[in-house]
N, C-alpha and C positions, 0 to 999 in steps of 0.2 A: 138520427144521420143514417142515411143509405150506407150501404156497405160500399157503393161506389165513392160515394162523399168521403167517406173515412180513408178510403184508398188513396183518393185524391190530396187529401189534407195531408196523409203522412207521407206521400211523393213529393210534395210542396216543402214540408219540414226536411225530408232528405236534401233535397236540391238547395234550400238555403243554408243547410250546414254544410254541405260539399263546397258550395261556391266559397262562404266566409272562410272556410279552412284553406281552401286553395289559392286565396285571391288576398294574401295579407297586407299587400300594398295599397288595397283601397279601403283604407281606414274611413273615410267617413260614411262611404256607402255601405260599409262592411257595418258601423256602427248603426245605423238606420236598418239595417236588415236584420240585425242581433235581436232586435227590440221585438220584429215581426217574428222572428223564428221562434223566439220563446214561446211567444203566445200559440203558433202554428202547434209547435210541439207539445203543448198541454192540450190540444184541443184536439189533436190527433190519438191521445190515450183516452178518450172517453166518447163513448155514444150520446150523449146531452149536447154535442156542437151540433149546429144547425147548417143548413144550407146556405142560410144569410150569413153566417160566421165565415163561412169558406170563401163566398164571394167577396166579404171584406178584406179578408187576409188576402186575396188575390189582387184586389185594388188596391192594396196597400205595398204590393211588389210591385205591380207595373208603375206607380206612381214613382217608385225611387228608381226602378230600371230606366224609366225614360228619362226620368230628371238628368240622371246620371250618363246616359247613353250608354250603358251597360254591354246591351245584346240589341241586335238588329229585330224589329219584330215587323211580322206580317202583317199587322192590324194597324190603323192608324189610332183607335182608342179600344179601351177597355182588355179584357183578358183573351189572349188567342190560346185555343187548343193546341197550338203549335208553339206555346212558350219555349223559347230559345234558352231562357234560365233554367228551365226545368230540363229541357233537353239534353243540354250541355252536362248537367251537375246531376245525372240519377243514372242508375244502373236497372236496365230492365230483366234481369234475371227473375225478379218476382212472378214475370209473366208467363214463363215458361210451364 
């Protein structure tokens, strides 16, 4: 996995964890996201994770998010580089 893909996987894990923690009332959505989060968290801890796996994680998150209309998305399908779930649930202090 490239450095950027590993960073993206780690960022996705952080966003999922924070979203789940901060929105306990979304029980069904969080149950689905928790399963994805556990896989993403494991993947972010290894260099063996592939770009394809990152894309599958993202697609899974998009599916849950769109189905439950959790966040507004700026693209009609697929992953957005401006993902509202990630943007609203991460800190960017690591980029300083």
